[in-house]
C-alpha positions in Angstrom: -43.5 -23.3 -11.2 -44.1 -19.5 -11.4 -44.0 -19.2 -7.6 -40.8 -21.2 -7.5 -39.1 -19.1 -10.1 -40.1 -16.0 -8.3 -38.8 -17.3 -5.1 -35.5 -18.2 -6.8 -35.2 -14.8 -8.3 -35.9 -13.1 -5.0 -33.3 -15.3 -3.3 -30.7 -14.5 -5.9 -31.4 -10.7 -5.6 -31.2 -10.7 -1.8 -28.0 -12.7 -1.7 -26.3 -10.7 -4.5 -27.3 -7.3 -3.3 -26.4 -8.1 0.3 -23.0 -9.4 -0.7 -22.3 -6.4 -2.9 -23.0 -4.0 0.0 -21.0 -6.0 2.4 -18.0 -6.2 0.1 -18.2 -2.5 -0.7 -18.0 -1.7 3.0 -15.2 -4.2 3.5 -13.1 -2.8 0.7 -13.5 0.8 2.0 -12.6 -0.3 5.6 -9.6 -2.3 4.3 -8.4 0.6 2.2 -8.9 3.0 5.1 -6.9 0.6 7.4 -4.1 0.4 4.8 -3.6 4.2 4.4 -3.5 4.6 8.2 -0.5 2.2 8.6 2.9 3.7 9.3 5.5 4.2 6.6 7.6 1.4 8.0 4.8 -1.1 7.1 5.1 -0.2 3.4 8.9 -0.6 3.6 8.5 -4.3 4.0 5.1 -5.0 2.4 5.0 -5.0 -1.5 2.3 -2.7 -2.9 1.3 -5.4 -5.4 0.4 -7.7 -2.5 -1.7 -5.1 -0.9 -3.5 -4.4 -4.2 -4.1 -8.1 -4.6 -5.8 -8.3 -1.2 -8.0 -5.3 -2.1 -9.1 -6.8 -5.4 -8.6 -10.6 -5.7 -9.1 -11.6 -2.0 -12.3 -9.5 -1.6 -13.5 -10.8 -5.0 -13.1 -14.4 -3.7 -15.0 -13.5 -0.6 -17.8 -11.9 -2.6 -18.1 -15.0 -4.9 -18.5 -17.2 -1.9 -21.1 -14.8 -0.3 -23.2 -14.7 -3.5 -23.0 -18.0 -5.3 -21.4 -20.5 -3.0 -23.3 -19.8 0.3 -26.6 -19.5 -1.6 -26.1 -22.9 -3.3 -24.9 -24.5 0.0 -27.9 -23.3 1.9 -30.3 -24.6 -0.8 -28.5 -27.9 -0.8 -28.4 -28.1 2.9 -32.1 -27.4 3.2 -32.8 -30.2 0.6 -30.6 -32.6 2.6 -32.4 -31.9 5.8 -35.9 -32.2 4.3 -34.9 -35.3 2.4 -33.4 -36.9 5.5 -36.6 -36.2 7.5 -38.6 -37.9 4.7 -36.2 -40.8 4.7 -36.7 -41.5 8.4 -40.5 -41.1 8.0 -40.5 -43.6 5.2 -38.2 -46.2 6.8 -36.2 -45.6 10.0 -34.3 -48.9 9.4 -32.9 -47.9 6.0 -32.3 -44.3 7.2 -30.2 -45.6 10.2 -28.2 -47.8 7.8 -27.6 -44.8 5.5 -26.5 -42.7 8.5 -24.0 -45.4 9.5 -22.0 -44.5 6.3 -21.8 -40.8 7.2 -18.7 -40.9 9.4 -16.6 -42.3 6.6 -17.9 -39.6 4.2 -17.3 -36.9 6.8 -13.8 -38.1 7.4 -13.0 -38.0 3.7 -14.4 -34.5 3.4 -12.5 -33.3 6.4 -9.2 -34.6 5.0 -9.9 -32.9 1.6 -10.9 -29.6 3.3 -7.7 -29.5 5.3 -5.5 -30.2 2.3 -7.3 -27.9 -0.1 -7.3 -25.1 2.5 -3.5 -25.3 2.6 -3.2 -25.4 -1.2 -5.6 -22.5 -1.8 -3.9 -20.3 0.9 -0.5 -20.9 -0.7 -2.0 -20.2 -4.2 -3.3 -16.9 -2.9 0.1 -16.0 -1.5 1.7 -16.9 -4.8 -0.8 -14.8 -6.7 -0.1 -11.8 -4.5 3.6 -12.2 -5.3 3.0 -12.4 -9.0 0.7 -9.3 -8.8 3.5 -7.4 -7.0 6.0 -8.4 -9.7 3.7 -7.3 -12.5 2.8 -4.0 -10.8 6.5 -3.2 -10.2 7.5 -4.0 -13.8 4.6 -2.1 -15.4 5.4 0.9 -13.2 9.0 0.8 -14.4 8.4 -0.3 -17.9 10.6 2.5 -19.4 13.6 1.2 -17.4 12.8 -2.4 -18.5 12.8 -1.3 -22.1 15.8 0.9 -21.8 17.9 -2.2 -20.8 16.1 -4.5 -23.2 15.2 -6.8 -20.2 11.7 -7.8 -21.5 12.8 -11.4 -21.8 14.2 -11.5 -18.3 11.1 -10.0 -16.8 8.8 -12.4 -18.7 10.8 -15.3 -17.3 10.5 -13.9 -13.8 6.8 -13.5 -14.1 6.5 -16.9 -15.7 8.2 -18.4 -12.6 5.7 -16.6 -10.4 2.8 -17.8 -12.5 4.1 -21.4 -12.4 4.1 -21.2 -8.6 0.4 -20.3 -8.8 -0.2 -23.2 -11.3 1.7 -25.6 -9.0 -0.5 -25.0 -6.0 -3.6 -24.9 -8.3 -2.7 -28.4 -9.6 -2.2 -29.7 -6.1 -5.7 -28.4 -5.2 -7.1 -30.0 -8.4 -5.5 -33.4 -7.4 -7.0 -33.2 -3.9 -10.4 -32.3 -5.4 -10.1 -35.2 -7.9 -9.1 -37.7 -5.3 -11.9 -36.7 -3.0 -14.5 -36.8 -5.8 -13.1 -40.1 -7.2 -13.4 -41.6 -3.7 -16.6 -40.1 -2.5 -18.8 -41.0 -5.6 -17.9 -44.7 -5.7 -18.4 -44.9 -1.9 -21.7 -43.2 -2.2 -22.9 -45.6 -4.9 -21.6 -48.6 -2.9 -23.5 -47.4 0.1 -26.6 -46.9 -1.9 -26.4 -50.5 -3.3 -26.1 -51.8 0.3 -29.1 -49.8 1.3 -31.1 -51.0 -1.7 -30.2 -54.7 -0.9 -31.3 -54.2 2.7 -34.5 -52.6 1.4 -35.2 -55.5 -0.9 -34.7 -57.9 2.1 -37.3 -55.8 4.1 -39.7 -56.0 1.2 -39.3 -59.8 0.9 -39.9 -60.1 4.7 -43.0 -58.0 4.4 -41.7 -55.2 6.7 -41.8 -52.7 3.9 -43.8 -52.1 0.8 -42.2 -51.8 -2.7 -43.7 -48.3 -3.0 -42.0 -47.2 0.2 -38.7 -48.6 -1.0 -39.1 -46.6 -4.3 -40.0 -43.5 -2.4 -37.0 -44.0 0.0 -34.6 -44.4 -2.8 -36.0 -41.3 -4.5 -35.4 -39.3 -1.3 -31.9 -40.8 -1.0 -31.1 -39.7 -4.6 -32.2 -36.1 -3.8 -30.1 -36.1 -0.6 -27.0 -37.5 -2.4 -27.3 -34.9 -5.1 -27.6 -32.1 -2.6 -24.6 -33.5 -0.6 -22.6 -33.5 -3.9 -23.6 -29.8 -4.4 -22.3 -29.0 -0.9 -19.0 -30.7 -1.7 -18.8 -28.9 -5.0 -19.1 -25.5 -3.3 -16.6 -26.4 -0.7 -13.5 -25.4 -2.8 -14.7 -21.9 -3.3 -15.7 -21.5 0.3 -12.3 -22.8 1.4 -10.7 -20.2 -1.0 -12.9 -17.5 0.6 -11.8 -18.6 4.1 -8.2 -18.2 3.1 -8.8 -14.9 1.4 -10.8 -13.7 4.4 -8.0 -14.6 6.8 -5.5 -12.5 4.8 -7.9 -9.6 4.6 -8.8 -9.6 8.3 -5.1 -9.9 9.2 -4.7 -6.5 7.7 -7.9 -5.1 9.1 -6.8 -6.2 12.6 -3.3 -4.7 12.3 -2.6 -1.8 14.6 -0.2 0.9 13.3 3.1 0.7 15.1 3.7 4.4 15.1 2.2 6.0 18.3 -0.7 8.3 17.5 0.0 12.0 17.3 -0.9 14.7 19.8 -3.2 17.6 19.5 -0.9 20.6 19.9 -0.7 23.3 17.2 2.3 25.6 17.9 2.2 29.1 16.5 5.9 29.7 16.3 7.7 32.6 14.7 6.4 34.4 11.6 10.0 34.2 10.2 9.7 30.4 9.9 9.7 27.3 12.0 12.5 26.4 14.5 13.8 22.9 14.5 16.0 21.1 17.0 17.4 17.6 17.1 18.8 16.5 20.5 21.1 13.4 20.5 18.8 11.6 18.1 19.5 7.9 17.4 17.5 6.3 14.7 17.5 2.9 12.8 14.8 1.9 10.3 12.4 -0.7 11.7 13.3 -3.1 8.9 17.0 -2.8 9.9 16.9 -2.3 13.7 20.6 -3.1 14.2 21.9 -0.6 11.7 21.9 3.0 13.1 21.4 5.6 10.4 21.6 8.5 12.9 23.7 8.3 16.0 23.9 11.2 18.4 22.6 13.6 15.8 22.1 17.1 17.3 21.3 20.3 15.4 19.5 23.5 16.3 17.9 25.7 13.7 16.5 29.1 14.7 13.8 30.9 12.7 15.3 32.9 9.9 18.6 31.0 10.0 20.0 29.2 7.0 21.7 25.9 7.8 23.4 23.6 5.4 24.0 19.9 6.0 26.8 18.4 4.0 28.3 14.9 3.9 29.0 11.9 1.9 26.2 9.8 0.4 24.5 7.5 3.0 25.2 9.7 5.9 21.6 9.9 6.9 20.6 13.3 5.4 17.4 12.1 3.7 16.5 10.3 6.9 16.5 13.7 8.6 13.7 14.8 6.2 11.7 11.7 7.0 11.9 12.3 10.7 10.8 15.9 10.3 7.7 14.6 8.5 7.2 12.1 11.3 7.3 9.1 8.9 9.3 7.5 11.7 10.0 8.3 15.4 13.6 8.2 16.7 14.5 5.4 19.1 16.4 7.8 21.3 16.7 11.6 21.7 14.1 14.2 20.8 13.0 16.2 17.8 11.1 19.5 18.4 9.3 21.9 16.0 8.9 25.4 17.5 9.9 24.0 20.9 7.2 21.2 20.9 8.0 17.5 20.7 7.0 16.5 17.1 5.1 13.5 18.5 2.8 15.9 20.4 1.8 17.9 17.4 -1.4 17.3 15.5 -0.7 15.3 12.4 -2.8 17.4 10.0 -1.3 20.6 11.4 2.3 19.2 11.1 1.9 18.3 7.5 0.4 21.7 6.7 3.3 23.4 8.5 5.9 21.2 6.8 5.7 20.6 3.0 8.0 18.5 0.8 9.2 18.9 -2.7 11.0 15.7 -3.7 13.5 15.1 -6.5 10.9 13.2 -8.3 7.6 14.4 -6.8 4.5 12.2 -7.0 2.0 13.5 -9.5 -1.4 11.8 -9.6 -3.1 10.8 -12.8 -5.7 13.5 -12.3 -6.0 17.1 -13.4 -3.4 19.8 -12.7 -5.8 21.5 -10.4 -6.3 18.3 -8.4 -2.6 17.9 -8.0 -2.0 21.5 -6.8 -4.9 21.3 -4.3 -3.9 17.8 -3.1 -2.0 19.0 0.0 -4.6 21.4 1.4 -7.3 20.5 3.9 -9.7 23.4 3.2 -11.6 24.8 0.3 -9.5 27.0 -1.9 -10.5 29.4 -4.7 -9.3 29.4 -8.3 -7.4 32.6 -7.6 -5.4 30.9 -4.8 -4.6 28.0 -7.0 -3.4 30.3 -9.8 -1.4 32.5 -7.3 0.4 29.4 -6.1 1.1 28.4 -9.7 2.4 31.9 -10.5 4.7 31.8 -7.5 6.0 28.4 -8.7 6.5 29.7 -12.2 4.0 27.1 -13.4 1.2 29.3 -14.6 2.7 29.9 -18.0 2.9 26.3 -19.1 -0.4 25.4 -17.5 -2.2 28.2 -19.3 -0.7 27.0 -22.6 -2.3 23.6 -22.2 -5.6 23.1 -24.1 -7.7 22.6 -21.0 -5.5 24.7 -18.7 -5.8 23.7 -15.0 -8.3 21.0 -15.9 -5.7 19.2 -18.1 -4.9 15.7 -17.0 -1.3 14.8 -16.6 -1.3 11.1 -17.3 -0.1 8.3 -15.0 2.7 9.6 -12.7 2.6 12.9 -14.7 4.2 11.3 -17.8 2.6 14.1 -20.0 4.7 16.7 -18.2 8.5 17.3 -18.2 10.6 16.9 -15.1 10.8 20.6 -14.6 7.1 21.0 -15.0 6.4 18.3 -12.4 8.8 20.0 -10.0 7.1 23.3 -10.4 3.7 21.6 -10.0 5.0 20.1 -6.7 6.2 23.5 -5.6 2.8 25.1 -6.3 1.2 22.3 -4.3 3.6 22.9 -1.4 3.0 26.7 -1.5 -0.7 26.4 -1.5 -0.3 24.7 2.0 1.4 27.9 3.2 4.1 25.9 5.1 6.4 27.3 7.6 9.1 24.7 6.8 9.7 23.7 3.2 11.6 20.5 2.5 13.4 20.3 -0.8 14.8 16.8 -1.2 17.3 17.0 -4.1 14.7 19.1 -5.8 16.8 20.1 -8.9 19.5 17.5 -9.1 17.8 15.6 -12.0 16.9 18.6 -14.2 18.6 20.1 -17.2 20.0 23.6 -17.1 16.9 25.4 -18.4 14.4 23.5 -16.2 16.7 24.0 -13.3 16.8 27.8 -13.8 13.0 27.9 -13.9 12.7 25.7 -10.8 15.3 27.9 -9.0 13.2 30.9 -9.7 10.2 29.1 -8.2 12.2 28.1 -5.2 13.3 31.7 -4.6 9.7 32.6 -4.4 8.9 29.6 -2.2 11.6 30.4 0.3 10.2 33.8 1.3 9.2 34.0 4.9 9.6 30.4 5.7 12.2 27.8 6.7 13.6 25.7 3.9 15.5 22.5 4.0 17.2 21.4 0.8 19.1 18.2 -0.1 21.4 18.9 -3.1 24.8 18.0 -4.6 26.5 21.2 -5.7 28.7 23.7 -3.8 26.5 26.6 -4.8 23.8 25.4 -2.6 25.6 26.0 0.6 27.9 29.0 0.1 25.2 31.5 1.2 24.1 29.5 4.3 24.4 31.1 7.8 25.8 27.8 9.1 27.1 24.6 7.6 27.1 21.3 9.5 29.1 18.4 8.3 27.3 15.0 8.8 29.3 11.8 9.0 28.1 8.4 10.1 24.8 9.9 11.3 26.1 12.7 13.4 27.3 16.3 13.1 31.1 16.4 13.2 31.8 20.0 12.3 29.8 23.2 12.0 30.3 26.9 11.2 30.0 29.3 8.3 31.3 28.4 4.9 34.3 30.7 5.1 35.2 29.6 8.6 35.0 25.9 7.8 37.1 26.4 4.6 39.7 28.3 6.6 39.8 25.5 9.2 40.7 23.0 6.6 38.7 20.2 8.2 36.1 17.7 7.0 34.0 20.4 5.1 37.1 21.7 3.3 37.9 18.2 2.2 34.4 17.7 0.9 34.5 20.9 -1.1 37.9 20.1 -2.6 36.7 16.7 -3.6 33.7 18.2 -5.4 35.7 21.0 -7.0 38.4 18.6 -8.3 36.0 15.7 -9.1 37.7 13.3 -6.6 34.6 12.6 -4.6 32.1 10.8 -6.7 28.9 10.5 -4.9 29.4 13.4 -2.5 26.1 15.1 -1.7 25.4 18.4 -0.2 22.2 19.0 1.7 21.1 22.4 2.6 18.7 23.5 5.3 17.8 27.1 4.8 15.6 29.3 6.9 15.3 32.6 5.0 14.1 35.9 6.4 14.9 38.1 3.4 15.0 37.8 -0.4 18.8 37.8 -0.7 19.4 34.7 1.4 16.3 33.2 -0.2 18.0 33.3 -3.5 21.1 31.6 -2.1 19.1 29.0 -0.3 17.0 28.1 -3.3 20.0 27.8 -5.7 20.2 24.1 -5.0 21.1 21.7 -7.8 23.2 18.6 -8.2 25.2 16.0 -9.9 25.4 12.4 -9.0 
């Protein structure tokens, strides 16, 4: 008994520890594969579904690897040894018992096929429900601001009912299989017992051998039942494994980057679009940019203006190489952006978005997030000072070690903006992208952010998307974008005098006739005066 218990404990330890190690490596590999996918993949794949595969699907695989496989191997070993003893005891009764196996296997095969289908569908429904819950909880403030809790609960209830529906179908299949298999097994055993009694009466078998045979048969039947009992979890693990390995086998659709690291001009990066045509992979028939051409020289300030939906934010995404254009070329410092090393590109180009992503970590972690080297505390504080963030950071109880809460909820909008500017500055970029960076701020926060942007704009190129006229008046050149292409370009004064598309946009904004008109500014500043003009970007929707 002691040896058996020790063996069982050793078996449990070996299976559990091996499964934990395998699942840990699997989760890391899966997560690594996910973050290496192109941005277009995340455009069409809900984040909640991916999270579900990382957590629930790998958990189902681990459960199968620890409990189910261990139990199945033990039951299978018992079946094999018991079957051997049954043949040794009476080959006639063993042959009769084996004659019933095809029916049993056919029943199990039918159940396995049905249950596999139901479990796979249930996992898909669970992923959809997880995506709904994650989306709602991330936007809970919006939900509460519109008092839509009831609607959201009904939506999630519908998703949960889908899970229940497939689970009930799986339960029915399991019940039918069990309800059919057990009576058939008992009926088969009664036939074998009757035939054994006949053999005993004929003197071909002793009563003791018959008792021994039936004992072995009971052990084998019980073990076979154990195998059937673990089948459901194994089927679920197979479905989960298929979903996991589909992701692990996926190859990113964006071609790999090159290895070039252009030095460029100390005044800032040069950027050139040549006849660029682009449509998002999720909408391949809808061109966002069509024949877009624009050349920006180091030190030049260029403003892009145009109505909402003209493709201006798409320009920023292409510069970051989140996507590649279908036609035309995009070069940074004269080098095709696809030939530039990815890490180098994202150090040379930094983004400050309208609502920048702030991680639920410390302020120091968030500022250092963009750099790929070791930085000193002095460098971190210098970036914060330049971003006009050092003051509010120092006032916090733990200073740079203060945690900011999920998505930075413990900071104001202006503080998050300045934190993002500090993060960008620490990268020492040659091209700074400001995507509507102040349009959502109040006047006081905007003033502080504008001061930070003035510092950030020194000796580097700056691209800004904004809404107000003050953003573009100091630009060296203004380019009007309509339907994904540049239709007019020149200085602010020259375009106003020409009375064309730009003049009409300005008049709409000045007189309030153009709701939704946006102004995007691309500034490359070589002195403080034009830096101030380029950084004075703010907006109204």
